[in-house]
All heavy atoms as an XYZ file, in Angstrom:
901
protein
N     173.518    198.795    114.690
C     173.655    200.195    114.258
C     174.419    200.815    115.404
O     174.281    200.581    116.595
C     172.302    200.923    114.161
C     172.388    202.300    113.958
S     170.971    203.031    113.166
C     169.994    203.832    114.416
N     175.341    201.734    114.966
C     176.228    202.446    115.915
C     175.796    203.984    115.930
O     175.653    204.497    114.921
C     177.707    202.336    115.450
C     178.162    200.963    115.276
C     178.734    203.305    116.365
C     179.618    200.747    114.723
N     175.611    204.377    117.205
C     175.324    205.821    117.307
C     176.381    206.523    118.095
O     177.013    205.818    119.150
C     173.875    205.853    118.116
O     173.933    205.313    119.245
C     172.688    205.221    117.226
N     176.405    207.823    117.914
C     177.570    208.618    118.567
C     176.809    209.903    118.897
O     175.853    210.364    118.408
C     178.767    208.763    117.709
C     178.386    209.634    116.375
C     179.478    207.504    117.408
C     179.475    210.026    115.694
N     177.424    210.512    119.805
C     176.978    211.830    120.444
C     177.298    212.894    119.242
O     178.501    212.973    118.780
C     177.607    212.154    121.625
C     177.053    213.455    122.324
O     176.226    214.065    121.688
O     177.508    213.742    123.484
N     176.337    213.718    119.009
C     176.457    214.751    117.977
C     177.665    215.716    118.344
O     178.328    216.291    117.459
C     175.180    215.505    117.840
C     175.323    216.595    116.728
C     173.847    217.231    116.627
N     172.801    216.361    116.288
C     172.376    216.129    115.031
N     173.173    216.789    114.079
N     171.490    215.346    114.673
N     177.941    215.804    119.632
C     179.109    216.678    120.043
C     180.541    216.231    119.508
O     181.497    217.049    119.456
C     179.102    217.013    121.468
O     179.202    215.729    122.057
C     177.734    217.532    121.863
N     180.464    215.057    119.145
C     181.798    214.481    118.780
C     182.120    214.782    117.254
O     183.211    214.406    116.702
C     181.850    212.859    118.839
C     181.743    212.453    120.403
C     181.619    210.973    120.355
C     182.938    212.873    121.106
N     181.160    215.284    116.527
C     181.234    215.625    115.153
C     181.929    216.965    114.855
O     181.920    217.779    115.803
C     179.840    215.555    114.413
C     179.066    214.152    114.398
C     177.773    214.462    113.732
C     179.957    213.035    113.819
N     182.510    217.111    113.701
C     183.135    218.392    113.497
C     181.879    219.483    113.098
O     180.654    218.921    112.936
C     183.881    218.253    112.106
C     185.250    217.302    112.358
C     185.868    217.131    111.017
C     186.031    217.715    113.378
N     182.298    220.603    112.938
C     181.221    221.652    112.724
C     180.366    221.436    111.510
O     179.215    221.830    111.345
C     181.927    223.074    112.700
C     182.499    223.532    113.989
C     182.961    224.866    113.983
O     182.776    225.695    112.942
O     183.661    225.295    114.821
N     180.956    220.820    110.311
C     180.287    220.619    109.189
C     179.458    219.212    109.259
O     178.712    218.989    108.291
C     181.178    220.598    108.073
C     182.234    219.328    108.150
O     182.182    218.749    109.101
O     182.943    219.265    107.106
N     179.452    218.658    110.450
C     178.579    217.455    110.577
C     179.257    215.991    110.215
O     178.660    215.000    110.389
N     180.612    216.191    109.841
C     181.385    214.958    109.627
C     182.084    214.546    110.810
O     182.469    215.310    111.586
C     182.303    215.118    108.485
O     183.080    216.130    108.686
C     181.399    215.587    107.021
N     182.357    213.204    110.933
C     183.288    212.767    112.012
C     184.604    212.859    111.730
O     185.142    213.041    110.629
C     182.937    211.252    112.044
C     182.477    210.852    110.757
C     181.720    212.022    110.144
N     185.422    213.313    112.721
C     186.930    213.416    112.574
C     187.460    212.194    112.141
O     186.936    211.061    112.416
C     187.534    213.935    113.984
C     186.352    213.790    114.919
C     185.041    213.474    114.062
N     188.683    212.072    111.475
C     189.367    210.892    110.934
C     189.504    209.808    111.954
O     189.247    208.736    111.671
C     190.661    211.500    110.424
C     190.394    212.869    110.059
C     189.599    213.328    111.020
N     189.889    210.196    113.251
C     190.172    209.074    114.157
C     188.900    208.506    114.603
O     188.788    207.265    114.781
C     190.953    209.728    115.365
C     190.371    210.854    116.021
O     189.544    211.627    115.305
O     190.655    211.133    117.169
N     187.760    209.207    114.781
C     186.448    208.740    115.159
C     185.964    207.989    113.980
O     185.409    206.815    114.245
C     185.571    209.923    115.361
C     184.067    209.528    115.834
C     184.200    208.505    116.944
C     183.198    210.675    115.957
N     186.113    208.320    112.758
C     185.621    207.575    111.612
C     186.402    206.161    111.598
O     185.734    205.150    111.319
C     185.997    208.326    110.330
C     185.514    207.621    109.052
C     183.920    207.499    109.044
C     185.857    208.514    107.739
N     187.629    206.167    111.772
C     188.351    204.928    111.755
C     187.891    204.093    112.943
O     187.687    202.702    112.784
C     189.918    205.228    112.035
C     190.847    204.109    112.016
C     190.687    203.254    110.741
C     192.243    204.479    112.313
N     187.645    204.589    114.107
C     187.010    203.855    115.211
C     185.820    203.192    114.845
O     185.493    202.073    115.122
C     187.001    204.621    116.486
N     184.931    204.053    114.128
C     183.507    203.553    113.813
C     183.696    202.277    112.797
O     182.920    201.474    112.874
C     182.794    204.659    113.203
C     182.278    205.842    114.154
C     181.719    206.936    113.520
C     181.371    205.281    115.237
N     184.473    202.573    111.896
C     184.798    201.468    110.831
C     185.311    200.124    111.476
O     184.759    199.062    111.119
C     185.627    201.971    109.731
C     185.175    203.106    108.842
C     186.222    203.643    107.813
C     183.973    202.649    107.988
N     186.218    200.438    112.406
C     186.683    199.137    113.091
C     185.545    198.463    114.003
O     185.461    197.253    113.967
C     187.955    199.508    114.088
C     189.126    199.867    113.213
O     189.282    199.353    112.086
N     189.982    200.606    113.735
N     184.771    199.169    114.562
C     183.577    198.693    115.278
C     182.681    198.005    114.478
O     182.165    196.956    114.767
C     182.927    199.808    116.146
C     181.837    199.428    117.078
C     182.164    198.424    118.146
O     183.340    198.248    118.527
O     181.172    197.741    118.619
N     182.407    198.576    113.288
C     181.406    198.049    112.364
C     181.926    196.633    111.820
O     181.203    195.652    111.643
C     181.125    199.106    111.237
C     180.132    198.496    110.199
C     178.769    198.363    110.764
O     178.355    199.089    111.614
N     177.955    197.376    110.303
N     183.289    196.676    111.548
C     183.795    195.438    111.095
C     183.897    194.262    112.134
O     183.462    193.193    111.845
C     185.414    195.612    110.747
C     186.060    194.405    110.128
C     187.523    194.721    109.750
N     187.596    195.775    108.894
C     188.322    196.882    109.045
N     188.994    197.067    110.189
N     188.445    197.913    108.140
N     184.022    194.809    113.373
C     184.016    193.818    114.496
C     182.606    193.257    114.613
O     182.430    192.026    114.739
C     184.386    194.447    115.734
C     184.532    193.444    116.964
C     184.589    194.183    118.267
N     183.533    195.010    118.806
C     182.423    194.526    119.149
N     182.328    193.217    119.332
N     181.400    195.301    119.514
N     181.643    194.018    114.608
C     180.314    193.637    114.639
C     179.771    192.601    113.381
O     179.012    191.677    113.599
C     179.190    194.801    114.766
C     179.297    195.779    115.973
C     178.481    196.920    115.789
C     178.833    194.839    117.146
N     180.250    193.089    112.343
C     179.933    192.255    111.076
C     180.605    190.793    111.300
O     180.005    189.774    110.998
C     180.386    192.972    109.792
C     180.069    192.205    108.588
C     180.626    192.777    107.333
N     182.031    192.689    107.289
C     182.807    193.699    107.207
N     182.461    194.900    106.980
N     184.162    193.456    107.152
N     181.853    190.925    111.724
C     182.669    189.579    111.735
C     181.943    188.643    112.784
O     181.777    187.507    112.650
C     184.040    189.777    112.119
C     184.800    190.341    110.962
C     186.272    190.742    111.312
O     186.615    190.655    112.493
O     187.102    191.080    110.384
N     181.462    189.215    113.976
C     180.831    188.574    114.991
C     179.468    187.990    114.405
O     179.255    186.671    114.762
C     180.555    189.445    116.132
O     181.722    189.913    116.696
C     179.761    188.724    117.436
N     178.764    188.654    113.715
C     177.564    188.185    113.223
C     177.688    187.149    112.198
O     177.045    186.090    112.169
C     176.729    189.347    112.538
C     175.440    188.915    111.825
C     174.398    189.941    111.793
N     173.291    189.528    110.948
C     172.376    188.623    111.157
N     172.471    188.052    112.295
N     171.421    188.371    110.334
N     178.801    187.218    111.373
C     179.078    186.260    110.360
C     179.557    185.032    111.040
O     179.226    183.901    110.516
C     180.114    186.721    109.318
C     179.567    187.893    108.277
C     180.713    188.397    107.536
C     178.382    187.400    107.482
N     180.233    185.060    112.125
C     180.711    183.896    112.785
C     179.513    183.047    113.465
O     179.516    181.890    113.308
C     181.699    184.247    113.837
C     183.071    184.713    113.328
O     183.368    184.323    112.141
N     183.811    185.397    114.077
N     178.546    183.852    113.906
C     177.488    183.170    114.518
C     176.576    182.573    113.300
O     176.186    181.252    113.509
C     176.472    184.227    115.165
C     175.147    183.581    115.443
C     177.285    184.678    116.394
N     176.453    183.225    112.182
C     175.682    182.589    111.093
C     176.481    181.415    110.516
O     175.880    180.384    110.076
C     175.521    183.613    110.021
C     174.617    184.756    110.321
C     174.516    185.799    109.245
C     173.140    184.310    110.684
N     177.806    181.406    110.467
C     178.689    180.247    110.053
C     178.477    179.100    111.000
O     178.250    177.950    110.552
C     180.058    180.614    109.933
C     180.992    179.613    109.641
C     180.887    179.111    108.155
C     182.089    178.318    107.724
N     181.858    176.920    107.961
N     178.372    179.344    112.251
C     178.149    178.279    113.223
C     176.770    177.621    112.963
O     176.582    176.353    113.042
C     178.317    178.808    114.685
C     179.664    178.938    115.249
C     179.793    179.132    116.676
N     178.677    178.971    117.379
C     177.991    180.050    118.029
N     178.410    181.237    117.900
N     176.958    179.860    118.738
N     175.749    178.455    112.716
C     174.327    177.945    112.483
C     174.320    177.141    111.188
O     173.826    176.000    111.220
C     173.372    178.968    112.245
C     172.981    179.763    113.615
C     172.443    181.064    113.592
C     173.153    179.155    114.816
C     172.126    181.659    114.654
C     172.849    179.799    116.029
C     172.384    181.045    115.954
O     171.916    181.673    117.055
N     175.065    177.515    110.247
C     175.146    176.814    108.918
C     175.936    175.490    109.148
O     175.379    174.516    108.615
C     175.971    177.612    107.890
C     176.154    177.007    106.569
C     175.267    177.034    105.545
C     177.443    176.319    106.294
C     175.485    176.436    104.311
C     177.635    175.769    105.116
C     176.562    175.692    104.064
O     176.848    175.039    102.941
N     176.822    175.379    109.985
C     177.603    174.141    110.284
C     176.816    173.211    111.197
O     177.226    172.067    111.420
C     178.925    174.525    110.824
C     180.005    175.148    109.790
O     179.644    174.974    108.566
O     180.865    175.781    110.208
N     175.552    173.829    111.774
C     174.962    172.828    112.631
C     175.289    173.107    114.163
O     174.918    172.249    114.894
N     176.206    173.947    114.364
C     176.688    174.107    115.709
C     175.849    175.167    116.471
O     176.163    176.285    116.691
C     178.172    174.599    115.705
C     178.787    174.756    117.189
O     178.149    174.252    118.003
O     179.865    175.479    117.217
N     174.561    174.760    116.836
C     173.637    175.754    117.548
C     174.010    175.867    118.874
O     174.483    175.057    119.650
C     172.201    175.199    117.240
C     171.853    174.965    115.769
N     171.292    175.969    115.058
C     171.935    173.851    115.100
C     171.098    175.538    113.853
N     171.482    174.283    113.909
N     173.737    177.049    119.454
C     173.880    177.476    120.806
C     173.199    176.323    121.846
O     173.875    176.055    122.869
C     173.519    178.851    121.079
N     172.064    175.859    121.460
C     171.562    174.961    122.330
C     172.318    173.633    122.594
O     172.033    173.064    123.624
C     169.958    174.609    121.925
C     169.162    174.031    123.058
C     170.149    173.682    120.703
C     167.763    173.883    122.666
N     173.128    173.332    121.655
C     173.956    172.051    121.852
C     174.962    172.193    122.998
O     175.293    171.165    123.550
C     174.618    171.713    120.592
C     173.659    171.423    119.476
C     174.532    171.145    118.154
C     172.869    170.202    119.765
N     175.244    173.404    123.422
C     176.141    173.560    124.511
C     175.458    173.868    125.792
O     176.202    174.076    126.781
C     177.257    174.596    124.145
O     176.573    175.818    124.027
N     174.203    173.762    125.882
C     173.448    174.021    127.069
C     173.715    173.036    128.105
O     173.753    171.751    127.757
C     171.990    174.189    126.807
C     171.151    174.529    127.967
C     169.686    174.522    127.586
N     169.195    173.171    127.434
C     168.080    172.872    127.100
N     167.153    173.682    126.857
N     167.754    171.569    126.763
N     173.855    173.291    129.335
C     174.006    172.365    130.357
C     172.898    172.652    131.415
O     172.576    173.771    131.933
C     175.429    172.588    131.138
C     175.441    171.594    132.317
C     176.489    172.335    130.062
N     172.193    171.550    131.849
C     171.137    171.690    132.749
C     171.536    171.186    134.179
O     172.565    170.435    134.251
C     169.868    170.885    132.326
C     169.350    171.316    130.976
C     168.637    172.744    130.951
N     167.548    172.781    131.881
C     166.195    172.657    131.454
N     165.971    172.514    130.174
N     165.161    172.865    132.287
N     170.771    171.453    135.181
C     171.171    170.991    136.577
C     170.993    169.506    136.540
O     170.050    168.913    135.711
C     170.220    171.554    137.586
C     170.374    173.118    137.795
C     169.269    173.666    138.730
C     171.751    173.347    138.330
N     171.712    168.796    137.276
C     171.638    167.369    137.392
C     170.116    166.845    137.697
O     169.617    167.587    138.620
C     172.541    166.644    138.167
O     172.455    167.085    139.533
N     169.635    165.916    137.225
C     168.264    165.422    137.481
C     167.238    165.890    136.548
O     166.124    165.487    136.460
N     167.582    167.099    135.906
C     166.665    167.760    134.940
C     166.885    167.168    133.520
O     168.036    166.884    133.129
C     166.827    169.262    134.855
C     166.296    169.973    136.122
C     166.645    171.571    136.066
C     164.933    169.681    136.465
N     165.940    166.995    132.730
C     166.135    166.586    131.463
C     166.974    167.566    130.647
O     166.723    168.866    130.749
C     164.693    166.305    130.715
C     163.889    167.121    131.759
C     164.622    167.302    132.982
N     167.927    167.091    129.726
C     168.659    168.060    128.965
C     168.434    167.672    127.351
O     169.367    167.296    126.725
C     170.174    167.779    129.302
C     171.001    168.907    128.693
O     170.509    169.951    128.339
N     172.163    168.810    128.723
N     167.155    167.857    127.057
C     166.786    167.566    125.685
C     167.215    168.763    124.816
O     166.829    169.919    125.080
C     165.258    167.303    125.649
C     164.802    166.202    126.482
O     165.551    165.140    126.714
N     163.606    166.291    126.985
N     167.807    168.329    123.686
C     168.245    169.399    122.744
C     167.887    168.897    121.382
O     168.061    167.726    121.068
C     169.740    169.656    122.907
C     170.203    170.225    124.283
C     171.590    170.310    124.422
N     172.100    168.946    124.775
C     173.291    168.555    125.017
N     174.190    169.503    125.077
N     173.632    167.301    125.257
N     167.457    169.917    120.665
C     167.202    169.488    119.217
C     167.778    170.652    118.292
O     167.489    171.891    118.405
C     165.704    169.550    119.015
C     165.193    169.188    117.650
C     165.525    167.645    117.262
C     163.632    169.351    117.678
N     168.610    170.221    117.366
C     169.174    171.152    116.421
C     168.788    170.560    114.933
O     168.566    169.356    114.831
C     170.759    171.123    116.540
N     168.707    171.439    114.018
C     168.327    171.220    112.606
C     169.255    171.746    111.688
O     170.012    172.714    112.005
C     166.944    171.653    112.409
C     166.711    173.019    112.698
N     167.095    173.910    111.975
C     166.259    173.629    113.795
C     166.818    175.195    112.347
N     166.405    174.944    113.506
N     169.290    171.375    110.601
C     170.144    171.768    109.502
C     169.364    172.793    108.560
O     169.867    172.929    107.231
C     170.588    170.561    108.587
N     168.485    173.351    109.015
C     167.627    174.354    108.204
C     168.544    175.470    107.639
O     168.236    175.897    106.518
C     166.386    174.923    108.929
C     165.522    175.630    108.145
S     164.796    174.749    106.855
C     163.602    173.676    107.755
N     169.479    176.133    108.341
C     170.174    177.186    107.706
C     170.996    176.592    106.497
O     171.144    177.334    105.480
C     171.224    177.473    108.803
C     170.459    177.331    110.108
C     169.708    176.027    109.769
N     171.478    175.426    106.526
C     172.351    174.893    105.392
C     171.410    174.639    104.165
O     171.724    174.970    103.101
C     173.041    173.570    105.850
C     173.722    172.896    104.654
C     174.472    171.604    105.109
N     175.255    171.867    106.163
C     176.695    171.949    106.041
N     177.218    172.006    104.821
N     177.526    172.189    107.044
N     170.181    174.140    104.507
C     169.169    173.854    103.483
C     168.702    175.171    102.853
O     168.636    175.248    101.581
C     168.044    173.054    104.063
C     166.870    172.956    103.195
C     166.802    171.958    102.141
C     165.749    173.779    103.212
C     165.851    171.795    101.265
C     164.689    173.664    102.223
C     164.695    172.586    101.355
O     163.743    172.461    100.485
N     168.425    176.254    103.549
C     167.957    177.500    102.997
C     169.072    178.039    102.151
O     168.716    178.591    101.070
C     167.588    178.443    104.113
C     166.301    177.994    104.939
C     167.447    179.823    103.590
C     165.975    178.744    106.235
N     170.350    178.025    102.599
C     171.486    178.439    101.751
C     171.597    177.796    100.511
O     171.775    178.481     99.524
C     172.848    178.437    102.701
O     172.575    179.214    103.917
C     173.899    179.082    101.936
N     171.446    176.494    100.457
C     171.605    175.756     99.345
C     170.607    176.068     98.357
O     170.893    176.208     97.179
C     171.738    174.241     99.670
N     169.376    176.215     98.740
C     168.147    176.368     97.924
C     168.337    177.756     97.287
O     168.265    178.083     96.072
C     166.962    176.336     98.767
C     166.638    174.838     99.072
C     165.698    176.824     97.847
C     166.576    173.788     97.968
N     168.636    178.758     98.131
C     168.901    180.191     97.657
C     169.933    180.340     96.650
O     169.828    180.984     95.653
C     169.040    181.145     98.817
N     171.141    179.618     96.845
C     172.125    179.718     95.974
C     171.792    179.155     94.719
O     172.250    179.551     93.594
C     173.341    179.036     96.688
N     171.253    177.896     94.752
C     170.733    177.221     93.545
C     169.841    178.100     92.685
O     169.950    178.140     91.553
N     168.963    178.818     93.313
C     167.984    179.574     92.766
C     168.606    180.740     92.068
O     168.264    181.144     90.855
C     166.808    180.098     93.712
C     165.944    180.988     93.094
C     164.907    180.515     92.249
C     165.799    182.336     93.449
C     163.960    181.240     91.707
C     164.892    183.149     92.780
C     163.933    182.652     91.873
O     163.051    183.405     91.398
N     169.570    181.412     92.756
C     170.284    182.527     92.172
C     171.252    182.271     91.084
O     171.392    183.026     90.196
C     170.796    183.421     93.299
C     169.755    183.934     94.350
C     170.496    184.598     95.607
C     168.855    184.865     93.705
N     172.034    181.210     91.279
C     173.125    180.960     90.362
C     172.874    179.654     89.465
O     173.819    179.312     88.703
C     174.446    180.922     90.937
C     174.782    182.304     91.735
C     174.551    179.771     92.113
N     171.890    179.136     89.720
C     171.618    177.815     88.961
C     171.293    177.941     87.470
O     170.973    179.133     86.969
N     171.437    176.993     86.779
C     171.229    176.944     85.339
C     169.619    176.651     85.065
O     169.140    175.709     85.797
C     172.073    175.935     84.538
O     173.373    176.179     84.776
N     169.097    177.244     84.082
C     167.684    177.048     83.822
C     167.522    175.574     83.253
O     168.451    174.983     82.699
C     167.337    177.954     82.788
C     168.584    178.459     82.213
C     169.679    178.324     83.264
N     166.304    174.988     83.423
C     165.977    173.742     82.757
C     166.063    173.877     81.314
O     165.685    174.765     80.694
C     164.692    173.187     83.184
C     164.321    171.863     82.579
C     164.569    173.056     84.715
N     166.828    172.854     80.640
C     166.842    172.765     79.181
C     166.308    171.480     78.661
O     166.676    170.363     79.273
C     168.251    173.078     78.865
C     168.775    174.353     79.079
C     170.263    174.495     78.556
O     170.782    173.699     78.007
N     170.783    175.714     78.853
N     165.565    171.559     77.642
C     165.044    170.252     77.041
C     165.791    170.108     75.628
O     165.663    170.843     74.741
C     163.600    170.397     76.791
C     162.665    170.621     77.998
C     162.344    171.875     78.394
C     162.415    169.545     78.788
C     161.792    172.120     79.537
C     161.680    169.771     80.170
C     161.323    171.130     80.358
O     160.598    171.315     81.557
N     166.601    169.013     75.618
C     167.297    168.854     74.361
C     167.342    167.314     74.093
O     167.187    166.491     75.032
C     168.836    169.326     74.529
O     169.356    168.677     75.688
C     168.847    170.845     74.848
N     167.638    167.086     72.764
C     167.871    165.707     72.160
C     168.908    165.810     71.159
O     169.043    166.837     70.518
C     166.535    165.223     71.575
C     165.508    164.590     72.446
C     164.263    164.124     71.565
C     165.867    163.507     73.262
N     169.767    164.792     71.048
C     170.762    164.835     70.019
C     170.173    164.914     68.600
O     170.578    165.589     67.808
C     171.687    163.565     70.104
C     172.562    163.643     71.376
C     173.459    162.464     71.432
C     174.252    162.667     72.726
N     175.218    161.555     72.967
N     169.107    164.079     68.374
C     168.383    164.038     67.235
C     166.960    164.573     67.427
O     166.333    164.162     68.358
C     168.201    162.609     66.617
C     169.564    161.985     66.272
C     169.344    160.557     65.849
O     168.311    160.139     65.357
O     170.265    159.745     65.788
N     166.571    165.720     66.794
C     165.322    166.310     67.108
C     164.287    166.064     66.149
O     164.107    166.613     65.084
C     165.695    167.754     67.134
C     166.551    168.240     68.172
C     166.916    169.667     67.997
N     165.729    170.503     68.470
C     165.712    171.433     69.549
N     166.836    171.576     70.135
N     164.642    172.179     69.794
N     163.552    165.006     66.487
C     162.509    164.552     65.597
C     161.407    165.686     65.568
O     161.254    166.525     66.400
C     161.911    163.202     66.196
C     162.333    163.227     67.636
C     163.565    164.000     67.707
N     160.457    165.632     64.638
C     159.220    166.636     64.417
C     158.517    166.677     65.736
O     157.982    167.748     66.125
C     158.599    166.230     63.267
N     158.237    165.457     66.340
C     157.307    165.372     67.545
C     158.031    166.282     68.690
O     157.263    166.950     69.388
C     157.115    163.988     68.021
N     159.333    166.204     68.763
C     160.065    166.953     69.852
C     159.922    168.473     69.599
O     159.788    169.309     70.493
C     161.464    166.549     69.760
C     162.258    167.146     71.131
C     162.007    166.812     72.307
C     163.258    168.164     70.724
C     162.755    167.335     73.426
C     163.981    168.710     71.777
C     163.632    168.323     73.054
N     160.001    168.849     68.303
C     159.916    170.232     67.906
C     158.538    170.729     68.269
O     158.362    171.818     68.747
C     160.125    170.459     66.365
C     161.510    170.125     65.904
C     162.575    171.167     66.703
O     162.171    172.339     67.052
O     163.867    170.702     66.746
N     157.565    169.923     68.098
C     156.136    170.345     68.455
C     156.085    170.534     69.965
O     155.389    171.443     70.460
C     155.124    169.355     67.957
C     154.895    169.342     66.513
C     154.039    168.198     65.981
O     153.706    167.349     66.710
N     153.828    168.249     64.714
N     156.596    169.514     70.769
C     156.609    169.561     72.148
C     157.347    170.943     72.621
O     156.860    171.620     73.457
C     157.426    168.414     72.747
C     157.592    168.412     74.309
C     156.213    168.423     75.031
C     158.430    167.291     74.738
N     158.495    171.241     72.135
C     159.105    172.438     72.509
C     158.254    173.695     72.226
O     158.185    174.538     73.038
C     160.454    172.633     71.752
C     161.489    171.507     72.215
C     161.088    174.019     71.866
C     161.893    171.563     73.605
N     157.620    173.719     71.039
C     156.820    174.722     70.657
C     155.547    174.944     71.715
O     155.231    176.016     72.165
C     156.054    174.576     69.341
O     155.106    175.420     69.064
N     155.051    173.857     72.258
C     153.948    173.904     73.141
C     154.518    174.299     74.453
O     153.929    175.182     75.218
C     153.392    172.471     73.372
C     152.382    172.516     74.582
C     152.593    172.095     71.940
N     155.667    173.984     74.884
C     156.301    174.393     76.093
C     156.524    175.781     76.194
O     156.373    176.438     77.137
C     157.577    173.554     76.437
C     157.378    172.088     76.828
C     158.887    171.448     76.879
C     156.672    171.893     77.901
N     157.029    176.484     75.107
C     157.241    177.916     74.972
C     155.772    178.620     75.042
O     155.845    179.642     75.762
C     157.906    178.176     73.601
C     159.368    177.869     73.594
C     160.007    178.343     72.379
N     161.387    177.911     72.241
C     162.030    177.237     71.294
N     161.303    176.907     70.253
N     163.124    176.851     71.454
N     154.843    178.082     74.531
C     153.556    178.842     74.566
C     153.128    178.707     75.934
O     152.174    179.707     76.393
C     152.581    178.206     73.506
C     152.693    178.589     72.146
C     151.478    178.268     71.209
N     151.136    176.853     71.425
C     151.324    175.927     70.521
N     151.922    176.209     69.391
N     150.947    174.760     70.789
N     153.328    177.751     76.643
C     152.722    177.588     78.034
C     153.641    178.230     79.060
O     153.383    178.066     80.307
C     152.605    176.008     78.401
S     151.428    175.205     77.398
N     154.623    178.929     78.622
C     155.529    179.678     79.578
C     156.095    178.694     80.613
O     156.246    178.986     81.792
C     154.941    180.862     80.322
C     155.828    181.831     81.045
O     156.990    181.866     80.504
O     155.338    182.481     81.897
N     156.647    177.549     80.019
C     157.252    176.590     80.900
C     158.467    177.116     81.696
O     158.632    176.633     82.840
C     157.552    175.331     80.039
O     156.547    175.015     79.257
C     158.039    174.244     80.985
N     159.278    177.899     81.051
C     160.483    178.510     81.698
C     160.165    179.204     83.053
O     160.807    178.981     84.024
C     161.193    179.474     80.788
C     161.843    178.845     79.666
C     162.603    179.892     78.902
O     162.182    181.023     78.912
N     163.501    179.382     78.047
N     159.023    179.808     83.147
C     158.514    180.439     84.404
C     158.220    179.410     85.467
O     158.558    179.477     86.635
C     157.383    181.418     84.174
O     156.876    181.755     85.390
N     157.419    178.327     85.027
C     157.017    177.241     85.782
C     158.341    176.650     86.439
O     158.442    176.184     87.630
C     156.077    176.301     85.162
C     154.738    177.117     84.848
C     155.762    175.150     86.110
C     153.876    176.464     83.903
N     159.318    176.317     85.480
C     160.390    175.499     85.876
C     161.268    176.466     86.919
O     161.839    175.749     87.890
C     161.394    175.091     84.624
C     160.709    174.043     83.776
O     160.015    173.295     84.359
O     161.120    174.092     82.602
N     161.514    177.652     86.696
C     162.104    178.493     87.595
C     161.443    178.436     89.126
O     162.055    178.427     90.136
C     162.095    179.842     87.048
N     160.048    178.447     89.027
C     159.356    178.386     90.310
C     159.548    176.990     91.038
O     159.784    177.125     92.333
C     157.943    178.621     90.150
C     157.496    180.068     89.860
C     156.030    180.233     89.555
O     155.212    179.435     90.361
O     155.655    181.084     88.866
N     159.577    175.990     90.229
C     159.889    174.730     90.862
C     161.253    174.576     91.439
O     161.650    174.041     92.340
C     159.598    173.623     89.851
C     158.143    173.494     89.361
C     157.932    172.353     88.312
C     157.426    173.055     90.580
């Protein structure tokens, strides 16, 4: 969050155009910095991997791919296709199964899974 001194605002409470441009540029810079850090985490380039310890001390480092996993699961959940049960030839038993699945609200369960 960017805060500015109230005395920099115009009398009607709005920022002057040059100040507004400076605020937008600062916001863009902060956003790009944050997105770069998140991209590094997604790629598995965690800050701990570049840590250097004094000689003689253990330099144990552990990184994980959790950001990539979380992103993949979230993207699949939001834009994935729902589960569909189909057969080329639909025998009567399959129609009964589909009827039971609809009554059991299987679509909701499949979405949760």
